[in-house]
PDB file with one MODEL, atoms N, CA, C and O in Angstrom:
MODEL        1
ATOM      1  N   UNK A   1      29.279 -13.344  41.467  1.00  0.00           N
ATOM      2  CA  UNK A   1      29.030 -12.994  39.975  1.00  0.00           C
ATOM      3  C   UNK A   1      29.318 -12.365  39.492  1.00  0.00           C
ATOM      4  O   UNK A   1      29.997 -13.035  38.714  1.00  0.00           O
ATOM      5  N   UNK A   2      29.517 -10.648  38.942  1.00  0.00           N
ATOM      6  CA  UNK A   2      29.809  -9.584  38.401  1.00  0.00           C
ATOM      7  C   UNK A   2      29.241  -9.793  37.134  1.00  0.00           C
ATOM      8  O   UNK A   2      29.074 -10.973  36.825  1.00  0.00           O
ATOM      9  N   UNK A   3      28.758  -8.559  35.973  1.00  0.00           N
ATOM     10  CA  UNK A   3      28.499  -8.294  35.325  1.00  0.00           C
ATOM     11  C   UNK A   3      30.179  -8.177  34.680  1.00  0.00           C
ATOM     12  O   UNK A   3      31.126  -7.756  35.344  1.00  0.00           O
ATOM     13  N   UNK A   4      30.260  -8.643  33.284  1.00  0.00           N
ATOM     14  CA  UNK A   4      31.981  -8.095  32.831  1.00  0.00           C
ATOM     15  C   UNK A   4      31.895  -6.583  32.287  1.00  0.00           C
ATOM     16  O   UNK A   4      31.045  -6.009  31.606  1.00  0.00           O
ATOM     17  N   UNK A   5      33.041  -6.189  32.823  1.00  0.00           N
ATOM     18  CA  UNK A   5      32.896  -4.538  32.412  1.00  0.00           C
ATOM     19  C   UNK A   5      33.324  -4.838  30.743  1.00  0.00           C
ATOM     20  O   UNK A   5      32.760  -4.067  29.966  1.00  0.00           O
ATOM     21  N   UNK A   6      34.595  -6.241  29.862  1.00  0.00           N
ATOM     22  CA  UNK A   6      34.682  -5.555  28.865  1.00  0.00           C
ATOM     23  C   UNK A   6      33.794  -5.705  28.669  1.00  0.00           C
ATOM     24  O   UNK A   6      33.399  -4.540  28.623  1.00  0.00           O
ATOM     25  N   UNK A   7      32.666  -6.505  28.401  1.00  0.00           N
ATOM     26  CA  UNK A   7      31.736  -6.622  26.874  1.00  0.00           C
ATOM     27  C   UNK A   7      30.515  -6.055  27.888  1.00  0.00           C
ATOM     28  O   UNK A   7      29.459  -6.378  27.345  1.00  0.00           O
ATOM     29  N   UNK A   8      30.372  -5.683  28.541  1.00  0.00           N
ATOM     30  CA  UNK A   8      29.581  -5.330  29.116  1.00  0.00           C
ATOM     31  C   UNK A   8      27.728  -6.557  29.486  1.00  0.00           C
ATOM     32  O   UNK A   8      26.536  -6.251  29.520  1.00  0.00           O
ATOM     33  N   UNK A   9      28.132  -7.268  29.588  1.00  0.00           N
ATOM     34  CA  UNK A   9      27.547  -8.860  30.262  1.00  0.00           C
ATOM     35  C   UNK A   9      26.692  -8.892  28.326  1.00  0.00           C
ATOM     36  O   UNK A   9      25.488  -9.140  28.256  1.00  0.00           O
ATOM     37  N   UNK A  10      27.363  -8.667  27.237  1.00  0.00           N
ATOM     38  CA  UNK A  10      26.819  -9.022  26.208  1.00  0.00           C
ATOM     39  C   UNK A  10      27.701 -10.272  26.118  1.00  0.00           C
ATOM     40  O   UNK A  10      27.325 -11.286  25.530  1.00  0.00           O
ATOM     41  N   UNK A  11      28.463 -10.201  26.508  1.00  0.00           N
ATOM     42  CA  UNK A  11      29.277 -12.280  25.272  1.00  0.00           C
ATOM     43  C   UNK A  11      30.146 -12.115  24.472  1.00  0.00           C
ATOM     44  O   UNK A  11      30.978 -12.977  24.188  1.00  0.00           O
ATOM     45  N   UNK A  12      30.061 -10.341  23.704  1.00  0.00           N
ATOM     46  CA  UNK A  12      30.977 -10.132  22.546  1.00  0.00           C
ATOM     47  C   UNK A  12      31.064  -9.384  22.741  1.00  0.00           C
ATOM     48  O   UNK A  12      30.438  -8.662  23.517  1.00  0.00           O
ATOM     49  N   UNK A  13      32.200  -9.159  21.880  1.00  0.00           N
ATOM     50  CA  UNK A  13      33.458  -7.815  22.078  1.00  0.00           C
ATOM     51  C   UNK A  13      33.990  -7.078  20.742  1.00  0.00           C
ATOM     52  O   UNK A  13      34.656  -7.588  19.841  1.00  0.00           O
ATOM     53  N   UNK A  14      33.468  -5.588  20.855  1.00  0.00           N
ATOM     54  CA  UNK A  14      33.350  -4.799  19.662  1.00  0.00           C
ATOM     55  C   UNK A  14      35.083  -4.581  18.983  1.00  0.00           C
ATOM     56  O   UNK A  14      35.895  -3.741  19.372  1.00  0.00           O
ATOM     57  N   UNK A  15      35.264  -5.511  17.999  1.00  0.00           N
ATOM     58  CA  UNK A  15      36.459  -5.653  17.065  1.00  0.00           C
ATOM     59  C   UNK A  15      36.904  -4.377  17.119  1.00  0.00           C
ATOM     60  O   UNK A  15      37.850  -3.944  17.777  1.00  0.00           O
ATOM     61  N   UNK A  16      35.667  -3.398  15.894  1.00  0.00           N
ATOM     62  CA  UNK A  16      36.221  -2.430  15.269  1.00  0.00           C
ATOM     63  C   UNK A  16      35.246  -2.490  15.198  1.00  0.00           C
ATOM     64  O   UNK A  16      34.718  -3.343  15.911  1.00  0.00           O
ATOM     65  N   UNK A  17      33.782  -1.103  13.743  1.00  0.00           N
ATOM     66  CA  UNK A  17      32.818  -0.653  13.276  1.00  0.00           C
ATOM     67  C   UNK A  17      32.587  -2.068  13.131  1.00  0.00           C
ATOM     68  O   UNK A  17      32.282  -2.462  14.256  1.00  0.00           O
ATOM     69  N   UNK A  18      32.573  -3.191  12.193  1.00  0.00           N
ATOM     70  CA  UNK A  18      31.396  -3.919  11.918  1.00  0.00           C
ATOM     71  C   UNK A  18      32.485  -5.121  12.588  1.00  0.00           C
ATOM     72  O   UNK A  18      31.850  -6.119  12.248  1.00  0.00           O
ATOM     73  N   UNK A  19      33.261  -5.467  13.051  1.00  0.00           N
ATOM     74  CA  UNK A  19      34.200  -6.903  13.724  1.00  0.00           C
ATOM     75  C   UNK A  19      33.282  -6.910  14.847  1.00  0.00           C
ATOM     76  O   UNK A  19      32.697  -6.006  15.444  1.00  0.00           O
ATOM     77  N   UNK A  20      33.323  -8.676  15.027  1.00  0.00           N
ATOM     78  CA  UNK A  20      33.287  -8.944  17.302  1.00  0.00           C
ATOM     79  C   UNK A  20      33.599 -10.097  16.812  1.00  0.00           C
ATOM     80  O   UNK A  20      33.566 -10.650  15.712  1.00  0.00           O
ATOM     81  N   UNK A  21      33.960 -10.376  18.042  1.00  0.00           N
ATOM     82  CA  UNK A  21      34.489 -11.217  18.511  1.00  0.00           C
ATOM     83  C   UNK A  21      34.096 -12.251  19.854  1.00  0.00           C
ATOM     84  O   UNK A  21      34.640 -11.624  20.762  1.00  0.00           O
ATOM     85  N   UNK A  22      33.588 -13.235  20.381  1.00  0.00           N
ATOM     86  CA  UNK A  22      34.149 -13.910  22.003  1.00  0.00           C
ATOM     87  C   UNK A  22      34.283 -13.103  22.347  1.00  0.00           C
ATOM     88  O   UNK A  22      34.729 -12.240  21.591  1.00  0.00           O
ATOM     89  N   UNK A  23      33.986 -12.749  23.823  1.00  0.00           N
ATOM     90  CA  UNK A  23      35.033 -11.779  24.997  1.00  0.00           C
ATOM     91  C   UNK A  23      35.521 -12.480  25.590  1.00  0.00           C
ATOM     92  O   UNK A  23      34.958 -13.213  26.403  1.00  0.00           O
ATOM     93  N   UNK A  24      36.988 -12.445  25.293  1.00  0.00           N
ATOM     94  CA  UNK A  24      38.251 -13.159  25.824  1.00  0.00           C
ATOM     95  C   UNK A  24      37.956 -13.375  27.742  1.00  0.00           C
ATOM     96  O   UNK A  24      37.953 -14.459  28.327  1.00  0.00           O
ATOM     97  N   UNK A  25      37.772 -12.233  28.268  1.00  0.00           N
ATOM     98  CA  UNK A  25      37.399 -11.668  29.857  1.00  0.00           C
ATOM     99  C   UNK A  25      36.842 -12.793  30.543  1.00  0.00           C
ATOM    100  O   UNK A  25      37.345 -13.519  31.400  1.00  0.00           O
ATOM    101  N   UNK A  26      35.202 -12.811  29.770  1.00  0.00           N
ATOM    102  CA  UNK A  26      34.446 -13.748  30.375  1.00  0.00           C
ATOM    103  C   UNK A  26      34.268 -14.819  29.430  1.00  0.00           C
ATOM    104  O   UNK A  26      33.117 -15.187  29.194  1.00  0.00           O
ATOM    105  N   UNK A  27      35.022 -15.249  28.984  1.00  0.00           N
ATOM    106  CA  UNK A  27      34.938 -16.181  27.488  1.00  0.00           C
ATOM    107  C   UNK A  27      33.502 -16.539  27.012  1.00  0.00           C
ATOM    108  O   UNK A  27      33.000 -17.662  26.966  1.00  0.00           O
ATOM    109  N   UNK A  28      32.910 -15.264  26.644  1.00  0.00           N
ATOM    110  CA  UNK A  28      31.562 -15.285  25.870  1.00  0.00           C
ATOM    111  C   UNK A  28      30.124 -15.353  26.779  1.00  0.00           C
ATOM    112  O   UNK A  28      28.966 -15.257  26.372  1.00  0.00           O
ATOM    113  N   UNK A  29      30.712 -15.586  28.383  1.00  0.00           N
ATOM    114  CA  UNK A  29      29.990 -15.658  29.349  1.00  0.00           C
ATOM    115  C   UNK A  29      28.926 -14.709  30.232  1.00  0.00           C
ATOM    116  O   UNK A  29      27.950 -15.064  30.893  1.00  0.00           O
ATOM    117  N   UNK A  30      29.435 -13.473  30.016  1.00  0.00           N
ATOM    118  CA  UNK A  30      28.913 -12.045  30.231  1.00  0.00           C
ATOM    119  C   UNK A  30      29.118 -11.384  31.699  1.00  0.00           C
ATOM    120  O   UNK A  30      29.196 -10.275  32.227  1.00  0.00           O
ATOM    121  N   UNK A  31      29.171 -13.382  32.175  1.00  0.00           N
ATOM    122  CA  UNK A  31      29.793 -13.172  34.342  1.00  0.00           C
ATOM    123  C   UNK A  31      31.003 -12.891  34.253  1.00  0.00           C
ATOM    124  O   UNK A  31      31.430 -12.668  33.120  1.00  0.00           O
ATOM    125  N   UNK A  32      31.423 -12.855  34.770  1.00  0.00           N
ATOM    126  CA  UNK A  32      32.813 -12.559  35.803  1.00  0.00           C
ATOM    127  C   UNK A  32      32.566 -13.098  36.899  1.00  0.00           C
ATOM    128  O   UNK A  32      32.036 -12.436  37.792  1.00  0.00           O
ATOM    129  N   UNK A  33      32.895 -14.421  37.076  1.00  0.00           N
ATOM    130  CA  UNK A  33      33.116 -15.572  38.618  1.00  0.00           C
ATOM    131  C   UNK A  33      34.803 -14.974  39.326  1.00  0.00           C
ATOM    132  O   UNK A  33      35.825 -14.676  38.707  1.00  0.00           O
ATOM    133  N   UNK A  34      34.567 -14.972  40.623  1.00  0.00           N
ATOM    134  CA  UNK A  34      35.930 -14.259  41.022  1.00  0.00           C
ATOM    135  C   UNK A  34      36.216 -15.759  40.644  1.00  0.00           C
ATOM    136  O   UNK A  34      35.663 -16.676  40.037  1.00  0.00           O
ATOM    137  N   UNK A  35      37.676 -15.446  41.511  1.00  0.00           N
ATOM    138  CA  UNK A  35      38.638 -16.475  41.975  1.00  0.00           C
ATOM    139  C   UNK A  35      37.743 -17.737  42.608  1.00  0.00           C
ATOM    140  O   UNK A  35      36.514 -17.693  42.648  1.00  0.00           O
ATOM    141  N   UNK A  36      38.452 -18.756  43.049  1.00  0.00           N
ATOM    142  CA  UNK A  36      38.662 -19.577  43.813  1.00  0.00           C
ATOM    143  C   UNK A  36      38.918 -20.249  44.811  1.00  0.00           C
ATOM    144  O   UNK A  36      38.401 -20.954  45.678  1.00  0.00           O
ATOM    145  N   UNK A  37      40.658 -19.498  44.158  1.00  0.00           N
ATOM    146  CA  UNK A  37      41.817 -19.282  45.274  1.00  0.00           C
ATOM    147  C   UNK A  37      42.861 -18.915  44.759  1.00  0.00           C
ATOM    148  O   UNK A  37      43.374 -19.051  43.649  1.00  0.00           O
ATOM    149  N   UNK A  38      43.208 -18.284  45.962  1.00  0.00           N
ATOM    150  CA  UNK A  38      44.136 -17.196  45.563  1.00  0.00           C
ATOM    151  C   UNK A  38      45.324 -17.611  44.605  1.00  0.00           C
ATOM    152  O   UNK A  38      45.457 -18.744  45.068  1.00  0.00           O
ATOM    153  N   UNK A  39      46.263 -17.542  43.640  1.00  0.00           N
ATOM    154  CA  UNK A  39      47.167 -18.069  43.211  1.00  0.00           C
ATOM    155  C   UNK A  39      48.153 -18.746  44.541  1.00  0.00           C
ATOM    156  O   UNK A  39      48.389 -18.295  45.661  1.00  0.00           O
ATOM    157  N   UNK A  40      48.574 -19.977  43.878  1.00  0.00           N
ATOM    158  CA  UNK A  40      49.473 -20.163  45.113  1.00  0.00           C
ATOM    159  C   UNK A  40      50.917 -19.223  44.655  1.00  0.00           C
ATOM    160  O   UNK A  40      50.753 -19.154  43.437  1.00  0.00           O
ATOM    161  N   UNK A  41      51.459 -18.911  44.780  1.00  0.00           N
ATOM    162  CA  UNK A  41      52.890 -18.212  43.835  1.00  0.00           C
ATOM    163  C   UNK A  41      52.421 -17.027  44.890  1.00  0.00           C
ATOM    164  O   UNK A  41      53.356 -16.782  45.653  1.00  0.00           O
ATOM    165  N   UNK A  42      51.306 -16.253  45.151  1.00  0.00           N
ATOM    166  CA  UNK A  42      51.287 -15.548  46.268  1.00  0.00           C
ATOM    167  C   UNK A  42      51.769 -15.365  47.734  1.00  0.00           C
ATOM    168  O   UNK A  42      52.250 -14.415  48.351  1.00  0.00           O
ATOM    169  N   UNK A  43      51.401 -16.850  48.101  1.00  0.00           N
ATOM    170  CA  UNK A  43      51.728 -17.186  49.411  1.00  0.00           C
ATOM    171  C   UNK A  43      53.103 -17.956  49.354  1.00  0.00           C
ATOM    172  O   UNK A  43      53.337 -18.599  50.378  1.00  0.00           O
ATOM    173  N   UNK A  44      54.232 -18.034  48.186  1.00  0.00           N
ATOM    174  CA  UNK A  44      54.898 -19.233  48.488  1.00  0.00           C
ATOM    175  C   UNK A  44      55.982 -17.916  48.849  1.00  0.00           C
ATOM    176  O   UNK A  44      55.997 -16.916  48.132  1.00  0.00           O
ATOM    177  N   UNK A  45      57.073 -18.093  50.318  1.00  0.00           N
ATOM    178  CA  UNK A  45      58.559 -18.347  49.674  1.00  0.00           C
ATOM    179  C   UNK A  45      59.178 -17.569  49.028  1.00  0.00           C
ATOM    180  O   UNK A  45      58.334 -17.155  48.234  1.00  0.00           O
ATOM    181  N   UNK A  46      60.104 -17.068  48.812  1.00  0.00           N
ATOM    182  CA  UNK A  46      61.398 -17.952  48.055  1.00  0.00           C
ATOM    183  C   UNK A  46      62.198 -18.895  48.761  1.00  0.00           C
ATOM    184  O   UNK A  46      62.326 -19.931  48.108  1.00  0.00           O
ATOM    185  N   UNK A  47      62.777 -18.910  49.850  1.00  0.00           N
ATOM    186  CA  UNK A  47      62.421 -20.498  50.372  1.00  0.00           C
ATOM    187  C   UNK A  47      62.058 -21.559  50.270  1.00  0.00           C
ATOM    188  O   UNK A  47      62.820 -22.379  50.781  1.00  0.00           O
ATOM    189  N   UNK A  48      61.011 -22.030  49.723  1.00  0.00           N
ATOM    190  CA  UNK A  48      60.290 -22.550  49.646  1.00  0.00           C
ATOM    191  C   UNK A  48      60.561 -23.203  48.304  1.00  0.00           C
ATOM    192  O   UNK A  48      61.316 -24.158  48.125  1.00  0.00           O
ATOM    193  N   UNK A  49      59.985 -22.687  47.558  1.00  0.00           N
ATOM    194  CA  UNK A  49      60.959 -23.249  45.708  1.00  0.00           C
ATOM    195  C   UNK A  49      62.474 -23.997  45.850  1.00  0.00           C
ATOM    196  O   UNK A  49      63.446 -23.979  46.605  1.00  0.00           O
ATOM    197  N   UNK A  50      62.028 -24.645  44.654  1.00  0.00           N
ATOM    198  CA  UNK A  50      63.311 -25.749  44.545  1.00  0.00           C
ATOM    199  C   UNK A  50      62.880 -25.484  43.103  1.00  0.00           C
ATOM    200  O   UNK A  50      61.876 -25.198  42.451  1.00  0.00           O
ATOM    201  N   UNK A  51      64.744 -25.843  42.899  1.00  0.00           N
ATOM    202  CA  UNK A  51      64.944 -25.407  40.862  1.00  0.00           C
ATOM    203  C   UNK A  51      64.905 -26.743  41.298  1.00  0.00           C
ATOM    204  O   UNK A  51      65.020 -27.283  42.399  1.00  0.00           O
ATOM    205  N   UNK A  52      64.624 -27.313  39.632  1.00  0.00           N
ATOM    206  CA  UNK A  52      64.366 -28.819  38.775  1.00  0.00           C
ATOM    207  C   UNK A  52      65.160 -28.911  37.546  1.00  0.00           C
ATOM    208  O   UNK A  52      64.394 -28.643  36.620  1.00  0.00           O
ATOM    209  N   UNK A  53      66.229 -29.141  37.142  1.00  0.00           N
ATOM    210  CA  UNK A  53      66.745 -28.899  36.125  1.00  0.00           C
ATOM    211  C   UNK A  53      65.446 -29.741  34.597  1.00  0.00           C
ATOM    212  O   UNK A  53      65.382 -30.961  34.450  1.00  0.00           O
ATOM    213  N   UNK A  54      64.943 -29.137  34.060  1.00  0.00           N
ATOM    214  CA  UNK A  54      63.799 -29.262  32.999  1.00  0.00           C
ATOM    215  C   UNK A  54      64.511 -30.505  31.907  1.00  0.00           C
ATOM    216  O   UNK A  54      63.739 -31.324  31.409  1.00  0.00           O
ATOM    217  N   UNK A  55      66.093 -30.580  31.569  1.00  0.00           N
ATOM    218  CA  UNK A  55      66.644 -31.313  30.449  1.00  0.00           C
ATOM    219  C   UNK A  55      67.705 -32.401  31.391  1.00  0.00           C
ATOM    220  O   UNK A  55      67.926 -32.124  32.569  1.00  0.00           O
ATOM    221  N   UNK A  56      68.260 -33.518  30.814  1.00  0.00           N
ATOM    222  CA  UNK A  56      68.777 -33.904  31.115  1.00  0.00           C
ATOM    223  C   UNK A  56      70.019 -34.305  31.163  1.00  0.00           C
ATOM    224  O   UNK A  56      70.484 -35.310  31.701  1.00  0.00           O
ATOM    225  N   UNK A  57      70.713 -33.184  30.373  1.00  0.00           N
ATOM    226  CA  UNK A  57      71.835 -31.992  29.680  1.00  0.00           C
ATOM    227  C   UNK A  57      72.170 -31.209  31.241  1.00  0.00           C
ATOM    228  O   UNK A  57      71.567 -30.186  31.565  1.00  0.00           O
ATOM    229  N   UNK A  58      73.317 -31.924  32.211  1.00  0.00           N
ATOM    230  CA  UNK A  58      73.905 -30.385  32.609  1.00  0.00           C
ATOM    231  C   UNK A  58      75.342 -29.897  32.115  1.00  0.00           C
ATOM    232  O   UNK A  58      75.670 -30.633  31.183  1.00  0.00           O
ATOM    233  N   UNK A  59      76.107 -29.158  32.316  1.00  0.00           N
ATOM    234  CA  UNK A  59      76.820 -28.441  31.860  1.00  0.00           C
ATOM    235  C   UNK A  59      77.503 -28.922  32.913  1.00  0.00           C
ATOM    236  O   UNK A  59      76.682 -29.298  33.749  1.00  0.00           O
ATOM    237  N   UNK A  60      78.538 -29.082  33.256  1.00  0.00           N
ATOM    238  CA  UNK A  60      79.611 -29.349  33.714  1.00  0.00           C
ATOM    239  C   UNK A  60      80.919 -28.546  34.437  1.00  0.00           C
ATOM    240  O   UNK A  60      81.909 -28.424  33.716  1.00  0.00           O
ATOM    241  N   UNK A  61      81.006 -27.917  35.990  1.00  0.00           N
ATOM    242  CA  UNK A  61      81.600 -26.640  35.810  1.00  0.00           C
ATOM    243  C   UNK A  61      83.112 -27.108  35.631  1.00  0.00           C
ATOM    244  O   UNK A  61      83.452 -28.243  35.298  1.00  0.00           O
ATOM    245  N   UNK A  62      83.857 -26.173  35.875  1.00  0.00           N
ATOM    246  CA  UNK A  62      85.212 -26.155  35.805  1.00  0.00           C
ATOM    247  C   UNK A  62      85.751 -25.368  36.283  1.00  0.00           C
ATOM    248  O   UNK A  62      86.980 -25.340  36.227  1.00  0.00           O
TER     249      UNK A  62
ENDMDL
END
């Protein structure tokens, strides 16, 4: 794990002069953990993808 570069490891991010919030990059932990596994979209080719309709309504072609 490495120290968050956004909040400097505090877990709190300065928004303005007197406003602070939880750092969203590290979720307030102050540490960034490496990804456990690469995103699957990086490993797929376009021929592996199939398209399925999200709705039961399908327009008929004329």
